PDB file as gemmi writes it, atoms N, CA and C in Angstrom:
CRYST1    1.000    1.000    1.000  90.00  90.00  90.00 P 1                      
ATOM      1  N   MET A   1       0.844  -1.174   0.000  1.00  0.00           N  
ATOM      2  CA  MET A   1       0.000   0.000   0.000  1.00  0.00           C  
ATOM      3  C   MET A   1       0.890   1.238   0.000  1.00  0.00           C  
ATOM      4  N   VAL A   2       0.444   2.279  -0.691  1.00  0.00           N  
ATOM      5  CA  VAL A   2       1.166   3.544  -0.728  1.00  0.00           C  
ATOM      6  C   VAL A   2       0.243   4.656  -0.250  1.00  0.00           C  
ATOM      7  N   THR A   3       0.856   5.733   0.202  1.00  0.00           N  
ATOM      8  CA  THR A   3       0.111   6.926   0.578  1.00  0.00           C  
ATOM      9  C   THR A   3       0.461   8.029  -0.406  1.00  0.00           C  
ATOM     10  N   GLU A   4      -0.578   8.642  -0.952  1.00  0.00           N  
ATOM     11  CA  GLU A   4      -0.412   9.833  -1.786  1.00  0.00           C  
ATOM     12  C   GLU A   4      -0.485  11.040  -0.867  1.00  0.00           C  
ATOM     13  N   PHE A   5       0.437  11.956  -1.048  1.00  0.00           N  
ATOM     14  CA  PHE A   5       0.420  13.235  -0.352  1.00  0.00           C  
ATOM     15  C   PHE A   5       0.182  14.305  -1.400  1.00  0.00           C  
ATOM     16  N   ALA A   6      -0.897  15.041  -1.263  1.00  0.00           N  
ATOM     17  CA  ALA A   6      -1.184  16.155  -2.164  1.00  0.00           C  
ATOM     18  C   ALA A   6      -1.177  17.422  -1.321  1.00  0.00           C  
ATOM     19  N   GLU A   7      -0.132  18.227  -1.508  1.00  0.00           N  
ATOM     20  CA  GLU A   7      -0.038  19.503  -0.809  1.00  0.00           C  
ATOM     21  C   GLU A   7      -0.748  20.547  -1.659  1.00  0.00           C  
ATOM     22  N   ILE A   8      -1.744  21.191  -1.066  1.00  0.00           N  
ATOM     23  CA  ILE A   8      -2.607  22.094  -1.820  1.00  0.00           C  
ATOM     24  C   ILE A   8      -2.695  23.437  -1.111  1.00  0.00           C  
ATOM     25  N   ASP A   9      -2.351  24.484  -1.840  1.00  0.00           N  
ATOM     26  CA  ASP A   9      -2.553  25.846  -1.352  1.00  0.00           C  
ATOM     27  C   ASP A   9      -3.840  26.369  -1.972  1.00  0.00           C  
ATOM     28  N   VAL A  10      -4.707  26.899  -1.113  1.00  0.00           N  
ATOM     29  CA  VAL A  10      -6.037  27.345  -1.515  1.00  0.00           C  
ATOM     30  C   VAL A  10      -6.075  28.872  -1.540  1.00  0.00           C  
ATOM     31  N   LYS A  11      -6.795  29.405  -2.517  1.00  0.00           N  
ATOM     32  CA  LYS A  11      -6.950  30.862  -2.624  1.00  0.00           C  
ATOM     33  C   LYS A  11      -7.585  31.417  -1.347  1.00  0.00           C  
ATOM     34  N   PRO A  12      -7.090  32.557  -0.866  1.00  0.00           N  
ATOM     35  CA  PRO A  12      -7.667  33.163   0.339  1.00  0.00           C  
ATOM     36  C   PRO A  12      -9.173  33.370   0.181  1.00  0.00           C  
ATOM     37  N   GLY A  13      -9.897  32.999   1.224  1.00  0.00           N  
ATOM     38  CA  GLY A  13     -11.353  33.131   1.238  1.00  0.00           C  
ATOM     39  C   GLY A  13     -12.104  31.932   0.694  1.00  0.00           C  
ATOM     40  N   LEU A  14     -11.378  30.976   0.094  1.00  0.00           N  
ATOM     41  CA  LEU A  14     -12.035  29.787  -0.473  1.00  0.00           C  
ATOM     42  C   LEU A  14     -11.738  28.503   0.316  1.00  0.00           C  
ATOM     43  N   GLU A  15     -11.185  28.673   1.509  1.00  0.00           N  
ATOM     44  CA  GLU A  15     -10.823  27.509   2.310  1.00  0.00           C  
ATOM     45  C   GLU A  15     -12.035  26.630   2.639  1.00  0.00           C  
ATOM     46  N   GLU A  16     -13.136  27.252   3.039  1.00  0.00           N  
ATOM     47  CA  GLU A  16     -14.329  26.459   3.391  1.00  0.00           C  
ATOM     48  C   GLU A  16     -14.929  25.791   2.153  1.00  0.00           C  
ATOM     49  N   ALA A  17     -14.866  26.453   1.007  1.00  0.00           N  
ATOM     50  CA  ALA A  17     -15.344  25.842  -0.245  1.00  0.00           C  
ATOM     51  C   ALA A  17     -14.483  24.642  -0.604  1.00  0.00           C  
ATOM     52  N   PHE A  18     -13.180  24.743  -0.379  1.00  0.00           N  
ATOM     53  CA  PHE A  18     -12.293  23.609  -0.631  1.00  0.00           C  
ATOM     54  C   PHE A  18     -12.629  22.438   0.280  1.00  0.00           C  
ATOM     55  N   ILE A  19     -12.781  22.716   1.566  1.00  0.00           N  
ATOM     56  CA  ILE A  19     -13.115  21.654   2.527  1.00  0.00           C  
ATOM     57  C   ILE A  19     -14.429  20.979   2.127  1.00  0.00           C  
ATOM     58  N   ALA A  20     -15.414  21.770   1.742  1.00  0.00           N  
ATOM     59  CA  ALA A  20     -16.705  21.213   1.310  1.00  0.00           C  
ATOM     60  C   ALA A  20     -16.545  20.388   0.035  1.00  0.00           C  
ATOM     61  N   GLY A  21     -15.699  20.832  -0.876  1.00  0.00           N  
ATOM     62  CA  GLY A  21     -15.456  20.088  -2.109  1.00  0.00           C  
ATOM     63  C   GLY A  21     -14.789  18.753  -1.852  1.00  0.00           C  
ATOM     64  N   VAL A  22     -13.859  18.724  -0.902  1.00  0.00           N  
ATOM     65  CA  VAL A  22     -13.230  17.454  -0.527  1.00  0.00           C  
ATOM     66  C   VAL A  22     -14.273  16.519   0.071  1.00  0.00           C  
ATOM     67  N   ALA A  23     -15.108  17.037   0.957  1.00  0.00           N  
ATOM     68  CA  ALA A  23     -16.159  16.212   1.572  1.00  0.00           C  
ATOM     69  C   ALA A  23     -17.109  15.654   0.511  1.00  0.00           C  
ATOM     70  N   ALA A  24     -17.475  16.482  -0.467  1.00  0.00           N  
ATOM     71  CA  ALA A  24     -18.374  16.031  -1.529  1.00  0.00           C  
ATOM     72  C   ALA A  24     -17.716  14.983  -2.417  1.00  0.00           C  
ATOM     73  N   SER A  25     -16.398  15.033  -2.517  1.00  0.00           N  
ATOM     74  CA  SER A  25     -15.660  14.109  -3.379  1.00  0.00           C  
ATOM     75  C   SER A  25     -15.258  12.817  -2.683  1.00  0.00           C  
ATOM     76  N   LYS A  26     -15.293  12.793  -1.374  1.00  0.00           N  
ATOM     77  CA  LYS A  26     -14.826  11.614  -0.639  1.00  0.00           C  
ATOM     78  C   LYS A  26     -15.495  10.325  -1.115  1.00  0.00           C  
ATOM     79  N   PRO A  27     -16.814  10.298  -1.356  1.00  0.00           N  
ATOM     80  CA  PRO A  27     -17.426   9.053  -1.843  1.00  0.00           C  
ATOM     81  C   PRO A  27     -16.868   8.586  -3.193  1.00  0.00           C  
ATOM     82  N   LEU A  28     -16.419   9.508  -4.036  1.00  0.00           N  
ATOM     83  CA  LEU A  28     -15.822   9.132  -5.319  1.00  0.00           C  
ATOM     84  C   LEU A  28     -14.556   8.322  -5.099  1.00  0.00           C  
ATOM     85  N   PHE A  29     -13.728   8.798  -4.190  1.00  0.00           N  
ATOM     86  CA  PHE A  29     -12.488   8.085  -3.881  1.00  0.00           C  
ATOM     87  C   PHE A  29     -12.783   6.730  -3.249  1.00  0.00           C  
ATOM     88  N   LEU A  30     -13.660   6.727  -2.251  1.00  0.00           N  
ATOM     89  CA  LEU A  30     -13.916   5.502  -1.500  1.00  0.00           C  
ATOM     90  C   LEU A  30     -14.627   4.433  -2.331  1.00  0.00           C  
ATOM     91  N   ALA A  31     -15.321   4.838  -3.388  1.00  0.00           N  
ATOM     92  CA  ALA A  31     -15.973   3.872  -4.276  1.00  0.00           C  
ATOM     93  C   ALA A  31     -14.964   3.187  -5.192  1.00  0.00           C  
ATOM     94  N   PHE A  32     -13.797   3.769  -5.329  1.00  0.00           N  
ATOM     95  CA  PHE A  32     -12.753   3.195  -6.170  1.00  0.00           C  
ATOM     96  C   PHE A  32     -12.107   2.054  -5.386  1.00  0.00           C  
ATOM     97  N   ALA A  33     -12.170   0.833  -5.916  1.00  0.00           N  
ATOM     98  CA  ALA A  33     -11.768  -0.372  -5.163  1.00  0.00           C  
ATOM     99  C   ALA A  33     -10.346  -0.297  -4.617  1.00  0.00           C  
ATOM    100  N   ALA A  34      -9.448   0.386  -5.295  1.00  0.00           N  
ATOM    101  CA  ALA A  34      -8.049   0.428  -4.881  1.00  0.00           C  
ATOM    102  C   ALA A  34      -7.746   1.544  -3.891  1.00  0.00           C  
ATOM    103  N   CYS A  35      -8.766   2.285  -3.471  1.00  0.00           N  
ATOM    104  CA  CYS A  35      -8.598   3.356  -2.485  1.00  0.00           C  
ATOM    105  C   CYS A  35      -9.010   2.836  -1.117  1.00  0.00           C  
ATOM    106  N   HIS A  36      -8.160   3.097  -0.124  1.00  0.00           N  
ATOM    107  CA  HIS A  36      -8.409   2.576   1.221  1.00  0.00           C  
ATOM    108  C   HIS A  36      -8.561   3.675   2.263  1.00  0.00           C  
ATOM    109  N   GLY A  37      -8.990   4.854   1.818  1.00  0.00           N  
ATOM    110  CA  GLY A  37      -9.277   5.921   2.763  1.00  0.00           C  
ATOM    111  C   GLY A  37      -8.501   7.190   2.457  1.00  0.00           C  
ATOM    112  N   LEU A  38      -9.014   8.283   3.008  1.00  0.00           N  
ATOM    113  CA  LEU A  38      -8.346   9.567   2.831  1.00  0.00           C  
ATOM    114  C   LEU A  38      -8.578  10.437   4.041  1.00  0.00           C  
ATOM    115  N   GLU A  39      -7.632  11.347   4.236  1.00  0.00           N  
ATOM    116  CA  GLU A  39      -7.705  12.323   5.319  1.00  0.00           C  
ATOM    117  C   GLU A  39      -7.266  13.676   4.774  1.00  0.00           C  
ATOM    118  N   LEU A  40      -7.942  14.714   5.217  1.00  0.00           N  
ATOM    119  CA  LEU A  40      -7.558  16.069   4.864  1.00  0.00           C  
ATOM    120  C   LEU A  40      -6.999  16.744   6.116  1.00  0.00           C  
ATOM    121  N   HIS A  41      -5.806  17.315   5.967  1.00  0.00           N  
ATOM    122  CA  HIS A  41      -5.149  18.012   7.070  1.00  0.00           C  
ATOM    123  C   HIS A  41      -4.987  19.482   6.685  1.00  0.00           C  
ATOM    124  N   ARG A  42      -5.244  20.364   7.659  1.00  0.00           N  
ATOM    125  CA  ARG A  42      -5.115  21.806   7.434  1.00  0.00           C  
ATOM    126  C   ARG A  42      -4.030  22.351   8.352  1.00  0.00           C  
ATOM    127  N   SER A  43      -3.158  23.140   7.793  1.00  0.00           N  
ATOM    128  CA  SER A  43      -2.079  23.747   8.567  1.00  0.00           C  
ATOM    129  C   SER A  43      -2.640  24.747   9.579  1.00  0.00           C  
ATOM    130  N   ILE A  44      -2.096  24.720  10.766  1.00  0.00           N  
ATOM    131  CA  ILE A  44      -2.467  25.700  11.785  1.00  0.00           C  
ATOM    132  C   ILE A  44      -1.762  27.020  11.504  1.00  0.00           C  
ATOM    133  N   GLU A  45      -0.489  26.943  11.147  1.00  0.00           N  
ATOM    134  CA  GLU A  45       0.294  28.152  10.913  1.00  0.00           C  
ATOM    135  C   GLU A  45      -0.072  28.854   9.601  1.00  0.00           C  
ATOM    136  N   ALA A  46      -0.494  28.089   8.612  1.00  0.00           N  
ATOM    137  CA  ALA A  46      -0.848  28.643   7.292  1.00  0.00           C  
ATOM    138  C   ALA A  46      -2.194  28.049   6.889  1.00  0.00           C  
ATOM    139  N   PRO A  47      -3.313  28.636   7.339  1.00  0.00           N  
ATOM    140  CA  PRO A  47      -4.643  28.038   7.167  1.00  0.00           C  
ATOM    141  C   PRO A  47      -5.089  27.807   5.730  1.00  0.00           C  
ATOM    142  N   GLY A  48      -4.386  28.357   4.770  1.00  0.00           N  
ATOM    143  CA  GLY A  48      -4.723  28.100   3.374  1.00  0.00           C  
ATOM    144  C   GLY A  48      -3.938  26.944   2.781  1.00  0.00           C  
ATOM    145  N   HIS A  49      -3.113  26.296   3.615  1.00  0.00           N  
ATOM    146  CA  HIS A  49      -2.296  25.162   3.164  1.00  0.00           C  
ATOM    147  C   HIS A  49      -2.890  23.864   3.710  1.00  0.00           C  
ATOM    148  N   PHE A  50      -3.147  22.931   2.810  1.00  0.00           N  
ATOM    149  CA  PHE A  50      -3.753  21.646   3.162  1.00  0.00           C  
ATOM    150  C   PHE A  50      -2.887  20.512   2.642  1.00  0.00           C  
ATOM    151  N   VAL A  51      -3.007  19.364   3.301  1.00  0.00           N  
ATOM    152  CA  VAL A  51      -2.394  18.135   2.800  1.00  0.00           C  
ATOM    153  C   VAL A  51      -3.484  17.069   2.785  1.00  0.00           C  
ATOM    154  N   LEU A  52      -3.713  16.513   1.604  1.00  0.00           N  
ATOM    155  CA  LEU A  52      -4.666  15.427   1.434  1.00  0.00           C  
ATOM    156  C   LEU A  52      -3.873  14.134   1.349  1.00  0.00           C  
ATOM    157  N   ASN A  53      -4.141  13.206   2.257  1.00  0.00           N  
ATOM    158  CA  ASN A  53      -3.487  11.896   2.264  1.00  0.00           C  
ATOM    159  C   ASN A  53      -4.492  10.861   1.802  1.00  0.00           C  
ATOM    160  N   ILE A  54      -4.109  10.091   0.791  1.00  0.00           N  
ATOM    161  CA  ILE A  54      -4.990   9.051   0.255  1.00  0.00           C  
ATOM    162  C   ILE A  54      -4.211   7.745   0.213  1.00  0.00           C  
ATOM    163  N   LYS A  55      -4.817   6.686   0.717  1.00  0.00           N  
ATOM    164  CA  LYS A  55      -4.213   5.353   0.705  1.00  0.00           C  
ATOM    165  C   LYS A  55      -4.655   4.617  -0.554  1.00  0.00           C  
ATOM    166  N   TRP A  56      -3.678   4.128  -1.315  1.00  0.00           N  
ATOM    167  CA  TRP A  56      -3.931   3.379  -2.542  1.00  0.00           C  
ATOM    168  C   TRP A  56      -3.227   2.025  -2.466  1.00  0.00           C  
ATOM    169  N   ASP A  57      -3.721   1.071  -3.272  1.00  0.00           N  
ATOM    170  CA  ASP A  57      -3.016  -0.211  -3.382  1.00  0.00           C  
ATOM    171  C   ASP A  57      -1.576   0.010  -3.831  1.00  0.00           C  
ATOM    172  N   ASP A  58      -1.412   0.875  -4.840  1.00  0.00           N  
ATOM    173  CA  ASP A  58      -0.105   1.180  -5.408  1.00  0.00           C  
ATOM    174  C   ASP A  58      -0.224   2.453  -6.238  1.00  0.00           C  
ATOM    175  N   VAL A  59       0.878   2.915  -6.774  1.00  0.00           N  
ATOM    176  CA  VAL A  59       0.865   4.143  -7.563  1.00  0.00           C  
ATOM    177  C   VAL A  59       0.003   3.962  -8.813  1.00  0.00           C  
ATOM    178  N   ALA A  60       0.015   2.770  -9.387  1.00  0.00           N  
ATOM    179  CA  ALA A  60      -0.804   2.502 -10.574  1.00  0.00           C  
ATOM    180  C   ALA A  60      -2.288   2.711 -10.281  1.00  0.00           C  
ATOM    181  N   ALA A  61      -2.721   2.394  -9.078  1.00  0.00           N  
ATOM    182  CA  ALA A  61      -4.123   2.599  -8.704  1.00  0.00           C  
ATOM    183  C   ALA A  61      -4.457   4.083  -8.691  1.00  0.00           C  
ATOM    184  N   HIS A  62      -3.539   4.900  -8.177  1.00  0.00           N  
ATOM    185  CA  HIS A  62      -3.755   6.347  -8.193  1.00  0.00           C  
ATOM    186  C   HIS A  62      -3.819   6.840  -9.632  1.00  0.00           C  
ATOM    187  N   GLU A  63      -2.933   6.362 -10.474  1.00  0.00           N  
ATOM    188  CA  GLU A  63      -2.935   6.765 -11.878  1.00  0.00           C  
ATOM    189  C   GLU A  63      -4.238   6.349 -12.570  1.00  0.00           C  
ATOM    190  N   ALA A  64      -4.766   5.171 -12.227  1.00  0.00           N  
ATOM    191  CA  ALA A  64      -6.048   4.728 -12.796  1.00  0.00           C  
ATOM    192  C   ALA A  64      -7.177   5.651 -12.367  1.00  0.00           C  
ATOM    193  N   PHE A  65      -7.167   6.075 -11.115  1.00  0.00           N  
ATOM    194  CA  PHE A  65      -8.184   7.021 -10.657  1.00  0.00           C  
ATOM    195  C   PHE A  65      -8.070   8.337 -11.420  1.00  0.00           C  
ATOM    196  N   ARG A  66      -6.846   8.804 -11.617  1.00  0.00           N  
ATOM    197  CA  ARG A  66      -6.638  10.062 -12.347  1.00  0.00           C  
ATOM    198  C   ARG A  66      -7.172   9.987 -13.781  1.00  0.00           C  
ATOM    199  N   ALA A  67      -7.197   8.785 -14.347  1.00  0.00           N  
ATOM    200  CA  ALA A  67      -7.692   8.604 -15.718  1.00  0.00           C  
ATOM    201  C   ALA A  67      -9.204   8.389 -15.770  1.00  0.00           C  
ATOM    202  N   SER A  68      -9.848   8.327 -14.615  1.00  0.00           N  
ATOM    203  CA  SER A  68     -11.282   8.028 -14.550  1.00  0.00           C  
ATOM    204  C   SER A  68     -12.125   9.300 -14.602  1.00  0.00           C  
ATOM    205  N   PRO A  69     -13.398   9.176 -14.981  1.00  0.00           N  
ATOM    206  CA  PRO A  69     -14.298  10.337 -14.942  1.00  0.00           C  
ATOM    207  C   PRO A  69     -14.457  10.917 -13.532  1.00  0.00           C  
ATOM    208  N   ASP A  70     -14.307  10.078 -12.509  1.00  0.00           N  
ATOM    209  CA  ASP A  70     -14.437  10.570 -11.133  1.00  0.00           C  
ATOM    210  C   ASP A  70     -13.362  11.608 -10.801  1.00  0.00           C  
ATOM    211  N   PHE A  71     -12.194  11.483 -11.421  1.00  0.00           N  
ATOM    212  CA  PHE A  71     -11.153  12.479 -11.181  1.00  0.00           C  
ATOM    213  C   PHE A  71     -11.596  13.846 -11.694  1.00  0.00           C  
ATOM    214  N   GLN A  72     -12.243  13.856 -12.850  1.00  0.00           N  
ATOM    215  CA  GLN A  72     -12.740  15.121 -13.387  1.00  0.00           C  
ATOM    216  C   GLN A  72     -13.815  15.725 -12.482  1.00  0.00           C  
ATOM    217  N   THR A  73     -14.654  14.869 -11.894  1.00  0.00           N  
ATOM    218  CA  THR A  73     -15.662  15.355 -10.947  1.00  0.00           C  
ATOM    219  C   THR A  73     -14.981  15.965  -9.725  1.00  0.00           C  
ATOM    220  N   TRP A  74     -13.968  15.270  -9.200  1.00  0.00           N  
ATOM    221  CA  TRP A  74     -13.190  15.775  -8.060  1.00  0.00           C  
ATOM    222  C   TRP A  74     -12.616  17.153  -8.380  1.00  0.00           C  
ATOM    223  N   ARG A  75     -11.997  17.289  -9.545  1.00  0.00           N  
ATOM    224  CA  ARG A  75     -11.403  18.570  -9.912  1.00  0.00           C  
ATOM    225  C   ARG A  75     -12.476  19.646 -10.084  1.00  0.00           C  
ATOM    226  N   GLY A  76     -13.658  19.250 -10.542  1.00  0.00           N  
ATOM    227  CA  GLY A  76     -14.756  20.202 -10.643  1.00  0.00           C  
ATOM    228  C   GLY A  76     -15.201  20.715  -9.284  1.00  0.00           C  
ATOM    229  N   HIS A  77     -15.104  19.858  -8.269  1.00  0.00           N  
ATOM    230  CA  HIS A  77     -15.485  20.254  -6.911  1.00  0.00           C  
ATOM    231  C   HIS A  77     -14.472  21.199  -6.267  1.00  0.00           C  
ATOM    232  N   VAL A  78     -13.185  21.027  -6.596  1.00  0.00           N  
ATOM    233  CA  VAL A  78     -12.151  21.751  -5.848  1.00  0.00           C  
ATOM    234  C   VAL A  78     -11.201  22.583  -6.691  1.00  0.00           C  
ATOM    235  N   GLY A  79     -11.100  22.313  -7.972  1.00  0.00           N  
ATOM    236  CA  GLY A  79     -10.080  22.945  -8.809  1.00  0.00           C  
ATOM    237  C   GLY A  79     -10.101  24.459  -8.784  1.00  0.00           C  
ATOM    238  N   HIS A  80     -11.276  25.040  -8.714  1.00  0.00           N  
ATOM    239  CA  HIS A  80     -11.389  26.506  -8.713  1.00  0.00           C  
ATOM    240  C   HIS A  80     -10.816  27.149  -7.449  1.00  0.00           C  
ATOM    241  N   THR A  81     -10.589  26.349  -6.410  1.00  0.00           N  
ATOM    242  CA  THR A  81     -10.078  26.891  -5.156  1.00  0.00           C  
ATOM    243  C   THR A  81      -8.549  26.880  -5.097  1.00  0.00           C  
ATOM    244  N   PHE A  82      -7.883  26.184  -6.017  1.00  0.00           N  
ATOM    245  CA  PHE A  82      -6.430  26.033  -5.972  1.00  0.00           C  
ATOM    246  C   PHE A  82      -5.733  27.356  -6.290  1.00  0.00           C  
ATOM    247  N   ALA A  83      -4.788  27.727  -5.441  1.00  0.00           N  
ATOM    248  CA  ALA A  83      -3.960  28.907  -5.700  1.00  0.00           C  
ATOM    249  C   ALA A  83      -2.822  28.567  -6.663  1.00  0.00           C  
ATOM    250  N   ALA A  84      -2.450  27.298  -6.717  1.00  0.00           N  
ATOM    251  CA  ALA A  84      -1.382  26.795  -7.584  1.00  0.00           C  
ATOM    252  C   ALA A  84      -1.641  25.303  -7.782  1.00  0.00           C  
ATOM    253  N   PRO A  85      -1.017  24.695  -8.773  1.00  0.00           N  
ATOM    254  CA  PRO A  85      -1.191  23.248  -8.934  1.00  0.00           C  
ATOM    255  C   PRO A  85      -0.721  22.510  -7.676  1.00  0.00           C  
ATOM    256  N   PRO A  86      -1.432  21.463  -7.268  1.00  0.00           N  
ATOM    257  CA  PRO A  86      -1.015  20.687  -6.102  1.00  0.00           C  
ATOM    258  C   PRO A  86       0.355  20.044  -6.315  1.00  0.00           C  
ATOM    259  N   LYS A  87       1.087  19.914  -5.235  1.00  0.00           N  
ATOM    260  CA  LYS A  87       2.346  19.171  -5.251  1.00  0.00           C  
ATOM    261  C   LYS A  87       2.007  17.761  -4.756  1.00  0.00           C  
ATOM    262  N   VAL A  88       2.171  16.771  -5.608  1.00  0.00           N  
ATOM    263  CA  VAL A  88       1.747  15.403  -5.300  1.00  0.00           C  
ATOM    264  C   VAL A  88       2.956  14.472  -5.299  1.00  0.00           C  
ATOM    265  N   TRP A  89       3.030  13.632  -4.279  1.00  0.00           N  
ATOM    266  CA  TRP A  89       4.073  12.606  -4.208  1.00  0.00           C  
ATOM    267  C   TRP A  89       3.543  11.411  -3.449  1.00  0.00           C  
ATOM    268  N   HIS A  90       4.234  10.295  -3.540  1.00  0.00           N  
ATOM    269  CA  HIS A  90       3.797   9.029  -2.939  1.00  0.00           C  
ATOM    270  C   HIS A  90       4.873   8.498  -1.999  1.00  0.00           C  
ATOM    271  N   SER A  91       4.431   7.739  -1.008  1.00  0.00           N  
ATOM    272  CA  SER A  91       5.392   7.114  -0.098  1.00  0.00           C  
ATOM    273  C   SER A  91       4.894   5.743   0.306  1.00  0.00           C  
ATOM    274  N   HIS A  92       5.807   4.977   0.849  1.00  0.00           N  
ATOM    275  CA  HIS A  92       5.418   3.739   1.525  1.00  0.00           C  
ATOM    276  C   HIS A  92       6.085   3.763   2.894  1.00  0.00           C  
ATOM    277  N   THR A  93       5.462   3.120   3.847  1.00  0.00           N  
ATOM    278  CA  THR A  93       5.938   3.124   5.228  1.00  0.00           C  
ATOM    279  C   THR A  93       7.178   2.247   5.328  1.00  0.00           C  
ATOM    280  N   VAL A  94       8.200   2.764   5.951  1.00  0.00           N  
ATOM    281  CA  VAL A  94       9.463   2.015   6.089  1.00  0.00           C  
ATOM    282  C   VAL A  94       9.831   1.748   7.545  1.00  0.00           C  
ATOM    283  N   GLY A  95       9.053   2.243   8.454  1.00  0.00           N  
ATOM    284  CA  GLY A  95       9.394   2.008   9.846  1.00  0.00           C  
ATOM    285  C   GLY A  95       8.274   2.343  10.776  1.00  0.00           C  
TER     286      GLY A  95                                                      
END                                                                             
């Protein structure tokens, strides 16, 4: 299993719209068989900075989701709130 980290900076004043968009999109992710959950974290020091953590079977599963119509729905829910493109990377637990 891998964890996707998506660091997202949100335009000032659109933080609550972003949070609502993530909540509306959560069922899309969870319906995808290779997704095993997600969490949204908000920075205390920089309230417009978020990190979305998503558990996938592997990186290929994340890529398959990105190629699906559900990804376009997700971007429709949140894309307008992005101040810049998300910084996305993957990890696996080593300890």
